[in-house]
C-alpha positions in Angstrom: -7.9 17.9 12.6 -8.8 15.3 10.2 -7.2 13.2 7.4 -8.6 12.3 4.4 -7.5 8.5 2.9 -8.9 8.1 -0.6 -9.0 4.1 -1.4 -9.7 3.4 2.0 -11.3 0.2 1.7 -8.2 -1.1 -0.2 -5.2 -3.1 1.4 -3.0 -0.6 2.5 -5.8 2.2 3.1 -7.6 -0.2 5.5 -4.2 -0.3 7.4 -3.7 3.1 7.2 -7.4 4.0 8.7 -7.0 1.5 11.5 -3.5 3.1 12.5 -5.5 6.3 12.6 -8.2 5.5 14.4 -5.9 3.5 17.3 -4.3 6.7 17.6 -7.6 8.5 18.2 -7.9 10.6 15.2 -10.7 11.7 12.8 -10.5 10.3 9.6 -12.5 10.7 6.4 -12.4 7.6 4.5 -13.0 7.7 0.8 -13.9 5.2 -1.7 -16.2 3.9 -4.5 -18.4 2.3 -2.4 -18.3 1.3 1.6 -16.8 -2.2 0.6 -14.9 -3.0 4.0 -13.7 -6.4 4.3 -15.2 -8.8 7.0 -14.7 -8.0 10.2 -12.9 -4.4 9.8 -16.2 -2.3 10.5 -16.5 -4.1 13.9 -12.5 -3.5 14.5 -12.8 0.4 13.4 -15.6 0.9 15.8 -13.7 -0.3 19.0 -10.9 2.3 18.2 -11.1 5.9 19.8 -10.9 7.3 16.6 -13.7 8.9 14.6 -14.5 7.4 11.2 -16.6 9.0 8.5 -17.2 7.1 5.4 -17.9 9.1 2.1 -18.7 7.3 -1.0 -17.1 9.2 -4.0 -14.8 8.1 -7.4 -11.9 10.0 -7.3 -12.5 11.0 -11.2 -15.1 13.0 -9.9 -14.5 16.7 -9.4 -17.7 17.6 -7.8 -18.0 14.2 -5.2 -14.5 15.2 -4.3 -15.3 18.8 -3.5 -18.1 17.8 -1.3 -15.9 15.1 0.3 -13.1 17.6 1.2 -15.4 20.0 2.1 -17.3 18.3 5.1 -13.5 17.0 6.2 -12.5 20.1 6.6 -15.5 21.6 8.1 -15.5 18.1 10.6 -12.9 19.8 13.1 -12.0 23.5 13.9 -8.7 23.0 12.4 -9.4 21.8 9.2 -7.7 18.8 7.0 -4.4 18.0 8.6 -3.4 15.5 5.9 -4.3 13.6 2.9 -3.2 10.4 1.9 -3.9 9.5 -1.8 -4.3 5.6 -2.2 -7.0 5.1 -4.7 -5.7 3.0 -7.7 -6.3 0.3 -9.9 -3.7 -2.2 -9.7 -4.1 -4.7 -12.6 -2.9 -7.6 -13.9 -2.1 -8.6 -17.4 -5.6 -9.4 -18.5 -7.1 -6.3 -16.8 -4.0 -4.0 -18.3 -4.8 -5.1 -22.1 -8.4 -4.5 -21.7 -8.6 -1.5 -19.3 -5.5 0.6 -20.3 -8.0 3.7 -20.4 -9.9 3.1 -17.4 -6.5 2.8 -15.7 -4.8 5.8 -16.6 -8.1 7.9 -15.8 -8.4 6.2 -12.1 -4.6 6.2 -11.5 -3.8 9.6 -13.2 -6.2 11.8 -14.0 -8.1 10.8 -10.5 -4.7 12.2 -8.6 -5.1 15.6 -10.5 -9.0 15.7 -9.0 -7.7 15.0 -5.6 -4.9 17.1 -5.6 -7.1 20.1 -6.8 -9.3 19.2 -4.1 -6.7 19.5 -1.5 -5.7 22.7 -2.8 -9.1 24.1 -2.7 -9.7 23.0 0.7 -6.6 23.9 2.6 -5.0 20.5 3.3 -1.7 20.8 5.5 0.1 18.1 3.4 -0.8 15.9 0.6 0.7 12.6 0.3 0.6 10.3 -2.6 1.2 6.7 -2.4 3.4 5.3 -5.5 4.7 2.0 -5.9 8.1 0.4 -6.5 6.6 -0.5 -9.7 7.5 2.7 -11.2 11.1 1.6 -11.8 10.3 -0.9 -14.4 13.1 -2.0 -16.5 15.4 0.0 -14.3 15.0 -2.3 -11.3 17.8 -4.6 -11.5 21.0 -2.4 -10.6 22.6 -5.2 -8.7 22.2 -3.1 -5.3 19.2 -1.6 -3.4 17.2 1.4 -5.8 17.8 4.9 -4.3 15.3 7.9 -4.4 18.2 10.1 -5.5 20.1 7.7 -7.6 18.0 5.3 -9.7 15.3 6.9 -12.4 12.4 4.9 -13.0 11.8 3.3 -16.4 8.0 1.7 -16.2 7.1 -0.6 -18.5 3.6 -1.5 -17.5 0.3 0.7 -17.5 0.3 0.6 -13.9 3.7 2.0 -13.8 3.4 4.6 -16.0 0.3 5.9 -14.8 1.7 6.1 -11.3 5.0 7.5 -12.4 3.3 10.0 -14.2 0.8 10.8 -11.0 4.2 11.2 -9.1 5.4 13.9 -11.3 2.2 15.8 -11.6 1.8 15.7 -7.5 5.1 17.1 -7.8 4.5 19.4 -10.2 1.6 20.4 -8.2 3.5 21.2 -5.4 5.5 23.8 -7.3 2.6 25.5 -9.2 0.2 25.7 -6.0 2.6 25.6 -2.8 1.3 22.5 -1.8 3.1 20.7 0.5 3.2 17.2 -1.4 5.5 14.3 -0.7 5.5 11.1 -2.5 5.8 7.4 -0.9 6.9 4.9 -3.3 5.7 1.6 -1.2 7.6 -1.8 -1.7 6.2 -5.4 -1.8 3.4 -5.1 1.0 1.8 -8.0 2.8 -0.2 -8.7 6.2 -3.7 -7.9 7.6 -6.4 -7.1 5.3 -5.1 -8.0 2.3 -7.9 -9.6 -0.1 -9.3 -9.5 -3.5 -10.6 -5.7 -3.3 -12.4 -6.1 -7.4 -9.4 -3.3 -8.6 -6.3 -5.5 -7.3 -5.4 -8.3 -9.6 -2.1 -9.2 -7.9 -1.5 -10.8 -4.4 1.7 -10.7 -2.3 3.9 -13.9 -2.3 3.6 -14.3 1.9 -0.3 -13.7 1.6 -0.2 -16.8 -0.9 1.8 -19.0 0.5 0.5 -18.5 4.2 -2.9 -19.3 2.8 -1.6 -22.3 1.0 0.5 -23.4 4.0 -2.6 -23.0 6.3 -4.9 -25.1 4.3 -2.4 -27.8 4.3 -1.4 -27.2 0.3 2.1 -28.0 -1.0 4.3 -24.5 -2.0 7.1 -25.1 -4.2 9.8 -22.8 -5.6 12.9 -23.0 -8.1 14.7 -19.8 -6.5 14.5 -17.9 -3.1 12.2 -15.3 -5.0 11.8 -11.3 -3.9 13.5 -9.9 -0.9 11.6 -6.5 -0.6 9.0 -7.5 1.5 7.3 -5.1 4.2 4.6 -5.7 6.5 1.3 -3.8 6.3 1.6 -2.4 10.0 5.2 -1.0 9.1 3.6 0.5 6.1 0.7 2.4 8.1 3.4 3.4 10.8 5.7 4.7 8.2 3.2 6.8 6.3 1.8 8.3 9.4 5.2 9.3 10.6 6.0 11.0 7.5 2.4 12.6 7.5 3.2 14.1 10.8 6.8 15.4 10.4 7.3 19.0 10.9 9.6 19.4 8.4 10.8 16.8 5.4 14.2 17.2 4.1 13.0 15.6 0.3 9.9 15.1 -1.4 10.4 11.7 -2.4 10.5 8.3 0.3 10.9 4.8 -0.3 8.5 3.0 2.2 10.0 -0.9 2.3 11.1 -3.2 4.9 14.9 -2.6 3.6 15.4 -6.4 2.1 17.2 -9.1 4.0 14.7 -11.9 3.9 13.1 -13.8 0.6 10.0 -15.2 -0.2 11.5 -18.6 0.4 12.5 -17.6 3.7 8.9 -17.0 4.9 7.9 -20.2 3.3 10.6 -22.1 5.1 9.9 -20.6 8.4 6.2 -20.8 8.4 6.5 -24.5 7.1 8.4 -25.1 10.2 5.9 -23.6 12.3 3.1 -25.6 11.1 5.2 -28.9 11.5 3.9 -30.0 7.6 6.7 -30.7 5.8 5.0 -29.0 2.8 7.6 -26.4 1.2 10.2 -27.4 -1.2 13.1 -25.2 -2.9 14.1 -26.9 -5.8 15.8 -25.4 -8.9 13.8 -27.8 -10.9 10.5 -27.8 -9.4 7.7 -25.8 -11.0 6.7 -22.6 -8.8 3.3 -22.8 -7.2 3.4 -19.0 -6.4 3.6 -16.5 -9.1 7.1 -15.2 -9.7 8.5 -12.7 -12.2 11.4 -13.7 -14.8 13.5 -11.5 -12.5 13.3 -10.3 -8.7 13.4 -6.5 -8.4 16.2 -5.1 -6.1 14.8 -4.1 -2.6 14.3 -0.4 -2.1 17.1 1.7 0.1 15.3 3.1 2.9 17.8 5.5 4.1 15.8 8.4 4.0 12.7 6.9 5.7 14.9 6.2 8.7 15.3 9.5 9.7 11.7 9.4 10.5 10.9 5.6 10.9 12.3 2.4 11.3 10.6 -0.9 10.5 9.9 -3.0 13.4 8.6 -6.1 11.8 11.1 -8.7 10.5 10.3 -11.8 9.5 9.5 -13.8 12.8 7.7 -10.6 14.1 5.5 -10.3 11.1 4.9 -14.2 11.3 4.0 -13.6 14.8 1.6 -11.0 14.3 0.0 -12.2 11.0 -0.7 -15.7 12.6 -2.5 -14.2 15.6 -4.6 -11.8 13.1 -5.7 -14.6 11.0 -6.5 -16.9 14.0 -8.7 -14.1 15.5 -10.7 -13.4 12.6 -14.2 -14.8 11.8 -15.3 -17.2 9.4 -16.8 -14.3 7.2 -13.2 -13.2 6.5 -11.5 -16.5 6.0 -14.2 -17.1 3.4 -13.3 -13.8 1.7 -9.2 -14.4 1.9 
């Protein structure tokens, strides 16, 4: 069977494609253009799975129909799963400038993907949502729970993501599609870079880049504590995609909390032996911080299918080794 991944050239998409190929699966990768990050094509070619790239804009129903038809015909069993991750992740400037485009891609594009999945017999469809849907409701003073906390999105991105969630679950009822929603926490790790449609970057990535380059990093507070390593995200998504039966239609995919941005900076600074990190309430932040830190996502539902493997130390070991193995072309784009 084949797995279709939209937004395949993006940050999470690359990690998911790599994971699927490493397991020897057939992957149909859909993106606007074949803009893989440096080193990715060589890495993917070394893996046992079969990768087919199809250029398509998720707003284009005809192009999607062609891509899904090819995926359905590529293996005798048809389309095993669809992971819809194509999205624009805007900063404030893009949000103010391109609200219509954000809605078209993030909401209407989701409807086009759902229609294509329905028309070509996909076994299961996973919509990749975001913790951003919680918006103004993201600060309950405890971990956020899927069945308890109602989103109150307050950005165009969050609004579009929540609307797309609801549309996906309504399609489940209307069309009999096996649709699930995965709300992903704050991801960092391999293949994170500027894709042209992603304006915000993770704190650990920015801190790592700065400290590796010998720059100083300072924070006035510990910062967010809901980080999840990209390798865990990919593995968790595949576990949910493969499960024979799922008790819920909505799952948080995150690390479950446990360490903060300051913890990462301090541990990395100690490893590098530079003494370039400073945590001081009077310090001016050199990394972007929101006015308040969102509560971590509870992952009790996820734990029935996948247990995150990368805590702070394991993630740092892997990330530093991964960065060291990258070519100059990657570091030039990082």
